[in-house]
C-alpha positions, 0 to 999 in steps of 0.5 A: 538507553539508546535503541538501535536498528541492530537490536530490532534486527536481532529480535526479528531474526530470533523469530525466523522460520525457514519453512515459512520463509519458503512459503512467503517467498513463493507468495510474494513472488520473489522468483526471477522476473517476478515483482519481488525478485530477489527479496529475502524472507525469514518466515515471520508473520506480521503479528509477530513483527508487531510484537517486536515493534512494540518494544521499539516505538521510540526508535528514531528515524535515524535508525529506522532508515537502516531497517527499511533499507535492509535486504530482509523483508521482515526487517523492512516491515519492522522499519515500516511499522516503526515509521508509522508509530513515529508519525503517530507520536510526532508533533506537526513538524515531526509528522512532516519529517516522517512524510518527507522521509517516506517520500524520499525513501519510497523505493524501500517500500518495495512490495505490496504489503509494505505499501499497504501497511504504511502509506495511508497512515503517513502519506494519506494522513499528511496530505489530507488537507494539503496539495496532493501533487505528490500523489499524482506525480507518483501515479504518473511515474514508471515505478510500480510501488510509487504507483501503488502508493499513489492510489492506496494513500487515498484510503485515508481520504476515503475514511473522511468521505473524500472520494475525488482523488481516488477517482482521479488517480484511478483514471490515471491507472485505469489502463495499467498493465500490472495486476497489483495495480488492478487489485489496488485500484479495484480495492479503493473503488470498492471502499468508495462503494462501501460508503457511497455506492451511487458515487462508485457506480457513477464513476464506473459507468461514466464514459463506460469506464467499467468496459475499459478497466481490466477484469480483475480491477472491475471484479474487485471494485464491484465485489460488494454489489448485489449479485444481480447488479454485479453480474450485469456489470460483468456480462455487459463488459466487452471482452478484453 
C-alpha cells in the first residue's frame, strides 16, 4: 500500500489543539517582524508528531518534499523527522540523496526546532568524513537558518570528539547580530566543554575571544563551568 504526504497531514491535523496553537505561535515568534513571522501552528507537540511519524517511516522523499513545504509548522516537522528516518534506513547512495535533498531544500527548515531536530543526523552525519565546504558556505550566507544549520550540524562531529569545525564556524558567527545564533554557537561550545573543557577554554581565551562574543553566547558556552570560573569569565568581560 502506497503511503502519501496527504495521509500524514491528515493524521497530524487530527491532533490539532487550538489553545496550544496560540501558545506555540507566541513561543516560536510568529508575529510581524519576528523570526517565525507568518508561521502557522496546529498546537501539536513533538512527541505526538513522532507517534504519527512511526506509521510512515518508509514514506519516500518524493512525498516528504510536500510535507516540508507545507505552511503548517507541525506538518513540516513531520516531514523533517521522516527525512531523518529515511536517512537512517538508506544505503550510502540513499544517504547521499537525503543529504543533497536537505541542502537543496534548506529554506524549508525555517525555525530553530526544525534545524535542531534534523541537521546533525543528516548533514553532520554525511559530512563527518568528507569536505565540509558546504557548512562554511552556509555559515557565510545571509540566511539565518542556513547559518544555524552550519553550526548545529557540527554537533555530530562533537560526538566523535572532533572539535575543529565547531571552532572555525563559531569564529565566523562570533559577531552575528541574532540571538538564535548566539544561543546555537554557545550551545555547541558548551558541548565541546562537556567533552574537553580545556579545549573550550583555549578557544574562549585565545585573542580574548570571550570578550568579543555576545553575552548570551558566552553564558551558554560556560554554563557547565565551575561557578567561580564562570563568574570570572562574566566579570572580566568588557561591557558590550
